[in-house]
LOLUMMAR-922172 format. One line per 3 residues: number of its first residue (from 1); their letters; for each residue x, y, z of N, C-alpha, C. Coordinates in Angstrom, 3 decimals, decimal comma. Layout:
N
NUM) A) X Y Z X Y Z X Y Z | ... $
// end
This chain:
183
1) MPL) -20,956 10,254 11,437 -20,700 8,963 10,933 -19,422 8,495 11,590 | -19,384 7,253 12,063 -18,176 6,730 12,759 -17,030 6,528 11,688 | -15,824 6,667 12,207 -14,634 6,427 11,373 -14,476 4,916 11,120 $
4) RPA) -13,958 4,627 9,944 -13,786 3,156 9,753 -12,269 2,867 9,620 | -11,916 1,619 9,856 -10,530 1,216 9,704 -10,105 1,144 8,194 | -8,858 1,201 7,955 -8,361 1,071 6,556 -7,196 0,045 6,489 $
7) VFV) -6,997 -0,393 5,301 -5,728 -1,143 5,019 -5,001 -0,249 4,058 | -3,883 0,315 4,486 -2,973 1,085 3,594 -2,031 0,129 3,012 | -2,118 -0,039 1,672 -1,306 -1,076 1,044 -0,362 -0,491 0,035 $
10) DRD) 0,902 -0,977 0,053 1,856 -0,576 -0,943 1,432 -1,156 -2,269 | 1,925 -0,532 -3,352 1,547 -1,060 -4,690 2,572 -2,051 -5,219 | 3,783 -1,609 -5,543 4,775 -2,393 -6,180 5,391 -3,422 -5,274 $
13) GTI) 5,344 -4,718 -5,687 5,896 -5,772 -4,866 4,916 -6,285 -3,801 | 3,769 -5,626 -3,678 2,780 -6,037 -2,687 1,508 -6,503 -3,294 | 0,836 -5,583 -4,125 -0,344 -6,071 -4,840 -0,050 -6,233 -6,327 $
16) IVE) 0,967 -5,606 -6,849 1,361 -5,907 -8,266 2,868 -6,450 -8,186 | 3,145 -7,222 -9,222 4,493 -7,739 -9,354 5,493 -6,664 -9,461 | 6,612 -6,739 -8,702 7,657 -5,754 -8,627 8,319 -5,592 -10,026 $
19) RSY) 8,343 -4,379 -10,495 9,069 -4,014 -11,664 9,765 -2,689 -11,353 | 10,973 -2,640 -11,652 11,829 -1,453 -11,317 11,313 -0,269 -12,026 | 10,872 0,804 -11,294 10,406 2,047 -11,888 9,379 1,848 -12,973 $
22) LAD) 8,247 1,219 -12,611 7,275 0,918 -13,572 6,571 2,151 -14,197 | 6,722 2,279 -15,463 6,169 3,465 -16,224 5,279 3,058 -17,329 | 5,238 1,753 -17,632 4,428 1,244 -18,772 3,207 0,504 -18,164 $
25) PAG) 2,026 0,937 -18,484 0,777 0,272 -18,049 0,719 -1,211 -18,369 | 1,413 -1,636 -19,454 1,428 -2,976 -19,840 2,156 -3,887 -18,819 | 2,876 -3,285 -17,976 3,665 -4,023 -16,954 2,876 -4,345 -15,667 $
28) VAL) 1,686 -3,916 -15,626 0,810 -4,176 -14,439 0,385 -5,584 -14,438 | 0,792 -6,334 -13,400 0,339 -7,760 -13,196 0,123 -7,947 -11,737 | -1,059 -8,392 -11,382 -1,360 -8,592 -9,975 -0,646 -9,785 -9,358 $
31) VPG) -0,256 -9,679 -8,155 0,283 -10,771 -7,364 -0,879 -11,766 -7,202 | -0,704 -13,087 -7,290 -1,790 -13,980 -7,136 -2,528 -13,786 -5,812 | -3,855 -13,906 -5,884 -4,675 -13,779 -4,667 -5,155 -12,376 -4,319 $
34) VPD) -4,565 -11,341 -4,959 -4,905 -9,961 -4,560 -6,400 -9,653 -4,740 | -7,040 -10,012 -5,823 -8,462 -9,577 -5,949 -9,353 -10,179 -4,825 | -9,188 -11,450 -4,527 -9,909 -12,032 -3,471 -9,663 -11,378 -2,104 $
37) ALR) -8,396 -11,077 -1,843 -7,984 -10,447 -0,616 -8,614 -9,041 -0,482 | -8,587 -8,318 -1,556 -9,189 -6,982 -1,481 -10,680 -7,011 -1,363 | -11,327 -7,915 -1,993 -12,798 -8,101 -1,830 -13,134 -8,459 -0,423 $
40) GLR) -12,343 -9,394 0,197 -12,606 -9,762 1,550 -12,440 -8,609 2,519 | -11,468 -7,802 2,351 -11,202 -6,667 3,202 -12,329 -5,586 3,077 | -12,741 -5,352 1,821 -13,750 -4,297 1,619 -15,090 -4,838 2,152 $
43) GAG) -15,338 -6,100 1,918 -16,534 -6,766 2,487 -16,640 -6,680 3,951 | -15,458 -6,693 4,657 -15,479 -6,589 6,120 -15,527 -5,153 6,617 | -15,669 -4,200 5,703 -15,801 -2,791 6,140 -14,585 -1,955 6,139 $
46) FAV) -13,441 -2,538 5,662 -12,223 -1,795 5,556 -12,196 -0,864 4,330 | -11,686 0,364 4,509 -11,302 1,120 3,325 -10,003 0,578 2,876 | -9,790 0,554 1,580 -8,484 0,099 1,026 -7,924 1,318 0,307 $
49) VIV) -6,694 1,636 0,737 -6,030 2,801 0,148 -4,637 2,373 -0,284 | -4,296 2,540 -1,547 -2,938 2,351 -2,041 -2,100 3,492 -1,717 | -0,966 3,277 -1,099 -0,021 4,368 -0,771 1,356 3,948 -1,357 $
52) TNQ) 1,851 4,714 -2,276 3,052 4,324 -2,991 4,078 5,463 -3,202 | 5,329 5,127 -2,853 6,427 6,036 -3,120 6,758 5,903 -4,625 | 6,826 6,952 -5,320 7,139 6,989 -6,778 8,329 7,905 -7,030 $
55) SGI) 9,472 7,596 -6,461 10,662 8,434 -6,681 11,097 8,513 -8,058 | 10,740 7,622 -8,931 11,057 7,715 -10,366 10,600 8,985 -11,037 | 9,576 9,629 -10,466 9,088 10,883 -10,966 10,135 11,989 -10,642 $
58) ARG) 10,560 12,038 -9,354 11,536 13,027 -8,980 12,874 12,801 -9,688 | 13,223 11,560 -9,941 14,479 11,214 -10,627 14,463 11,425 -12,106 | 13,268 11,772 -12,670 13,151 12,027 -14,104 13,066 10,728 -14,903 $
61) LYT) 12,800 9,639 -14,279 12,704 8,313 -15,000 11,396 8,151 -15,677 | 10,352 8,802 -15,193 9,073 8,799 -15,830 8,308 9,974 -15,331 | 7,116 10,290 -15,886 6,423 11,494 -15,611 5,157 11,200 -14,760 $
64) EAD) 4,550 12,253 -14,251 3,274 12,086 -13,586 2,284 11,417 -14,472 | 2,266 11,833 -15,745 1,313 11,189 -16,663 1,589 9,682 -16,824 | 2,839 9,286 -16,861 3,146 7,906 -16,896 2,640 7,193 -15,656 $
67) YEA) 2,816 7,778 -14,445 2,368 7,195 -13,191 0,799 7,082 -13,246 | 0,103 8,109 -13,710 -1,311 8,095 -13,854 -1,821 6,997 -14,764 | -1,123 6,774 -15,848 -1,468 5,722 -16,774 -1,337 4,355 -16,163 $
70) VTE) -0,272 4,118 -15,374 -0,123 2,866 -14,677 -1,242 2,721 -13,611 | -1,539 3,796 -12,918 -2,660 3,713 -11,900 -3,963 3,375 -12,597 | -4,246 4,025 -13,664 -5,504 3,732 -14,359 -5,560 2,285 -14,868 $
73) RLR) -4,439 1,772 -15,401 -4,423 0,367 -15,736 -4,623 -0,593 -14,542 | -4,040 -0,212 -13,399 -4,268 -1,020 -12,168 -5,706 -1,025 -11,828 | -6,381 0,150 -11,892 -7,820 0,243 -11,609 -8,634 -0,655 -12,569 $
76) QVL) -8,243 -0,626 -13,842 -8,927 -1,458 -14,850 -8,773 -2,971 -14,560 | -7,548 -3,346 -14,231 -7,272 -4,788 -13,947 -8,068 -5,229 -12,710 | -8,131 -4,420 -11,651 -8,880 -4,747 -10,478 -10,357 -4,715 -10,783 $
79) AAD) -10,860 -3,763 -11,551 -12,299 -3,703 -11,888 -12,691 -4,936 -12,680 | -11,819 -5,489 -13,529 -12,132 -6,689 -14,302 -12,433 -7,830 -13,367 | -11,864 -7,816 -12,129 -12,038 -8,823 -11,078 -13,084 -8,411 -10,086 $
82) GVT) -13,827 -7,319 -10,416 -14,895 -6,819 -9,526 -14,385 -6,130 -8,245 | -13,194 -5,509 -8,394 -12,656 -4,887 -7,134 -12,408 -3,449 -7,417 | -12,722 -2,532 -6,405 -12,375 -1,174 -6,459 -11,572 -0,843 -5,183 $
85) VDG) -10,795 0,197 -5,235 -10,145 0,708 -3,990 -10,720 2,053 -3,662 | -10,625 2,389 -2,389 -11,198 3,682 -1,916 -10,348 4,845 -2,254 | -9,045 4,665 -2,380 -8,172 5,785 -2,688 -6,823 5,324 -3,086 $
88) VEH) -6,069 6,234 -3,793 -4,765 5,982 -4,216 -3,949 7,275 -3,910 | -2,912 7,155 -3,160 -2,033 8,257 -2,785 -0,630 7,971 -3,212 | 0,049 8,939 -3,822 1,423 8,686 -4,143 2,303 9,826 -3,717 $
91) CAH) 3,606 9,608 -3,479 4,623 10,555 -3,251 5,603 10,569 -4,422 | 5,754 11,697 -5,062 6,583 11,873 -6,223 7,941 12,403 -5,907 | 8,249 12,435 -4,620 9,544 12,982 -4,168 10,647 11,935 -3,926 $
94) HPD) 11,843 12,490 -3,866 12,987 11,694 -3,328 13,850 12,669 -2,617 | 14,267 12,366 -1,339 15,025 13,363 -0,576 16,340 13,824 -1,182 | 16,965 13,007 -2,030 18,211 13,403 -2,680 17,916 14,371 -3,846 $
97) VTG) 16,717 14,422 -4,320 16,380 15,281 -5,499 15,588 16,452 -5,063 | 14,505 16,231 -4,343 13,549 17,259 -4,045 13,627 17,749 -2,588 | 14,473 17,074 -1,762 14,515 17,423 -0,360 13,504 16,674 0,439 $
100) PCE) 13,494 16,747 1,715 12,570 16,044 2,569 11,095 16,447 2,288 | 10,177 15,533 2,609 8,799 15,791 2,513 8,084 15,018 3,599 | 6,823 15,318 3,801 6,034 14,611 4,808 5,344 13,368 4,268 $
103) CRK) 5,288 13,192 2,943 4,484 12,172 2,362 5,309 10,872 2,102 | 6,530 10,992 1,761 7,356 9,748 1,412 7,393 8,863 2,610 | 6,932 7,587 2,355 7,000 6,571 3,386 8,497 6,366 3,767 $
106) PGT) 8,815 6,237 4,999 7,964 5,975 6,123 7,233 7,141 6,726 | 7,281 8,269 6,126 6,408 9,402 6,591 4,964 9,055 6,463 | 4,134 9,854 7,124 2,706 9,465 7,200 1,787 10,458 6,473 $
109) GMH) 2,310 11,331 5,685 1,550 12,352 4,950 0,468 11,733 4,066 | 0,791 10,692 3,304 -0,181 10,072 2,438 -1,331 9,434 3,221 | -0,965 8,800 4,333 -1,951 8,163 5,183 -2,935 9,186 5,817 $
112) RRA) -2,311 10,233 6,247 -3,127 11,276 6,977 -4,079 11,984 5,980 | -3,586 12,193 4,748 -4,434 12,849 3,721 -5,596 11,915 3,432 | -5,380 10,671 3,226 -6,479 9,671 2,958 -7,400 9,642 4,154 $
115) AAA) -6,859 9,600 5,372 -7,701 9,498 6,556 -8,655 10,700 6,650 | -8,193 11,896 6,362 -9,023 13,078 6,402 -10,077 13,021 5,268 | -9,722 12,526 4,122 -10,688 12,525 2,991 -11,681 11,385 3,075 $
118) LGI) -11,307 10,344 3,723 -12,212 9,099 3,677 -12,793 8,751 5,056 | -12,486 9,535 6,048 -13,056 9,223 7,410 -12,461 7,895 7,975 | -11,117 7,884 8,052 -10,462 6,691 8,479 -9,956 6,805 9,900 $
121) DLA) -10,174 5,752 10,674 -9,660 5,604 12,064 -8,245 5,031 11,949 | -7,223 5,857 12,088 -5,881 5,415 11,869 -5,423 4,318 12,931 | -5,910 4,463 14,116 -5,521 3,536 15,199 -6,084 2,137 14,966 $
124) RSY) -7,084 1,991 14,134 -7,651 0,680 13,839 -7,258 0,196 12,490 | -6,221 0,826 11,860 -5,861 0,560 10,530 -4,541 -0,275 10,461 | -4,267 -0,745 9,247 -3,096 -1,543 9,020 -2,310 -0,959 7,874 $
127) CVG) -0,980 -1,194 7,950 -0,067 -0,800 6,870 0,591 -2,109 6,369 | 0,371 -2,403 5,089 0,934 -3,633 4,472 1,812 -3,274 3,322 | 2,994 -3,910 3,335 3,948 -3,691 2,215 5,130 -4,653 2,247 $
130) DKL) 5,907 -4,520 1,218 7,113 -5,380 1,083 8,442 -4,746 1,481 | 8,382 -3,541 2,082 9,524 -2,842 2,562 9,294 -2,303 3,945 | 10,430 -2,071 4,708 10,194 -1,543 6,022 9,470 -0,181 6,006 $
133) ADV) 9,811 0,607 5,038 9,185 1,968 4,941 7,665 1,870 4,739 | 7,200 0,771 4,234 5,743 0,596 3,987 5,015 0,282 5,317 | 5,684 -0,431 6,252 5,026 -0,906 7,480 5,335 -0,032 8,702 $
136) LPA) 6,460 0,780 8,638 6,807 1,641 9,758 5,791 2,699 10,109 | 5,097 3,290 9,127 4,050 4,267 9,481 3,028 3,758 10,522 | 2,763 2,454 10,569 1,751 1,944 11,480 2,041 2,309 12,877 $
139) AEL) 3,345 2,264 13,307 3,661 2,535 14,692 3,341 4,042 14,999 | 3,620 4,981 14,098 3,350 6,370 14,375 1,845 6,690 14,312 | 1,109 5,928 13,514 -0,328 6,146 13,376 -1,126 5,380 14,388 $
142) GGR) -0,494 4,508 15,131 -1,153 3,792 16,199 -1,839 2,488 15,673 | -1,575 2,190 14,458 -2,104 0,941 13,774 -1,140 -0,248 13,886 | -1,293 -1,209 12,945 -0,499 -2,405 12,882 0,218 -2,516 11,553 $
145) GIL) 1,373 -3,053 11,519 2,162 -3,274 10,321 2,290 -4,747 9,952 | 2,209 -5,070 8,696 2,384 -6,417 8,195 3,280 -6,366 6,912 | 4,486 -7,034 7,045 5,390 -7,083 5,961 5,087 -8,383 5,176 $
148) VRT) 5,001 -8,260 3,833 4,799 -9,418 2,944 6,180 -9,817 2,353 | 6,292 -11,099 2,065 7,576 -11,642 1,569 7,661 -11,483 0,066 | 6,638 -11,014 -0,623 6,726 -10,803 -2,070 7,551 -9,592 -2,273 $
151) GYG) 7,874 -9,202 -3,568 8,682 -8,020 -3,868 9,961 -8,084 -3,159 | 10,311 -7,092 -2,386 11,523 -7,002 -1,598 11,361 -7,493 -0,199 | 10,255 -8,109 0,172 9,920 -8,415 1,564 10,935 -9,377 2,183 $
154) REH) 11,476 -10,368 1,454 12,431 -11,263 2,036 13,716 -10,563 2,452 | 14,064 -9,542 1,656 15,291 -8,831 2,034 15,146 -7,975 3,298 | 13,932 -7,567 3,608 13,630 -6,705 4,734 13,141 -7,513 6,011 $
157) ESR) 12,835 -8,738 5,823 12,237 -9,570 6,853 13,100 -9,677 8,125 | 14,402 -9,713 8,029 15,244 -9,879 9,184 15,315 -8,617 9,998 | 14,856 -7,471 9,487 14,980 -6,170 10,156 13,620 -5,623 10,702 $
160) VPE) 12,591 -6,388 10,602 11,325 -5,823 11,053 11,352 -5,589 12,563 | 10,802 -4,437 12,945 10,775 -4,151 14,393 9,680 -4,995 15,109 | 9,788 -5,021 16,434 8,838 -5,814 17,189 7,490 -5,260 16,954 $
163) GVR) 6,544 -6,227 16,851 5,158 -5,808 16,613 4,690 -5,899 15,174 | 5,688 -5,895 14,214 5,383 -6,020 12,838 5,303 -7,474 12,467 | 4,233 -7,931 11,940 4,090 -9,360 11,581 4,559 -9,549 10,121 $
166) VVD) 4,986 -10,756 9,824 5,529 -11,100 8,522 4,725 -12,321 7,980 | 4,261 -12,231 6,748 3,435 -13,220 6,093 3,980 -13,375 4,646 | 3,579 -14,422 4,008 4,029 -14,764 2,629 3,615 -13,758 1,599 $
169) DFR) 2,341 -13,305 1,647 1,820 -12,476 0,538 0,641 -11,688 1,022 | 0,112 -10,867 0,104 -1,039 -9,990 0,499 -2,303 -10,830 0,894 | -2,512 -11,951 0,238 -3,671 -12,785 0,607 -3,497 -13,228 2,082 $
172) AAA) -2,297 -13,584 2,489 -2,090 -14,059 3,876 -2,238 -12,822 4,786 | -1,795 -11,649 4,379 -1,990 -10,442 5,181 -3,490 -10,182 5,384 | -4,253 -10,257 4,341 -5,711 -10,051 4,457 -6,319 -11,020 5,390 $
175) DLI) -5,896 -12,340 5,309 -6,421 -13,322 6,216 -6,084 -12,989 7,654 | -4,867 -12,496 7,907 -4,416 -12,110 9,226 -5,324 -10,949 9,736 | -5,540 -9,984 8,902 -6,312 -8,817 9,276 -7,761 -9,216 9,596 $
178) LGD) -8,305 -10,027 8,752 -9,693 -10,466 8,998 -9,807 -11,316 10,220 | -8,785 -12,078 10,527 -8,728 -12,895 11,740 -8,679 -12,021 13,003 | -7,915 -10,891 12,914 -7,855 -9,918 13,979 -9,199 -9,332 14,312 $
181) RLR) -9,976 -9,029 13,231 -11,279 -8,428 13,394 -12,292 -9,324 14,081 | -12,019 -10,613 13,961 -12,963 -11,548 14,501 -12,869 -11,690 16,074 | -11,747 -11,225 16,606 -11,436 -11,376 18,034 -12,068 -10,259 18,772 $
// end
């Protein structure tokens, strides 16, 4: 079976409204346009994988169970809009607490795990997020990075490296990705 491309998307500030160290499922709120964008990407044959740094676990601000409850709530909110994702990967580490790891973005461990599990062609994939750490893995993986201005994106916009595109939100990122596919 041929490998398919993916969109590796950050969670907080990209597809859900940014909340500092989100541990309460009640705090899950989608950024406007996200369900339509995800449906469009999946309909075009992209795998959609959420990749999220969750240093609050390492810092003791919330537990793995809290993180899982938020993830389950996100899945429920998306399902209510008829959307599923192919995978969710998280990094529970922080270098100041747990030492270095391969999974914390901008590392590519989460992306590579998902690629192996889901049959993803990394070179035809995209990394979308609101921080530089979210989009930098694209260069190492051979894919493309897109920074969104939601969440912390406006703060990071002036420092994006060459080749990383900047758009207003995830809906605009999906439109850009789908436009690339048409060429």
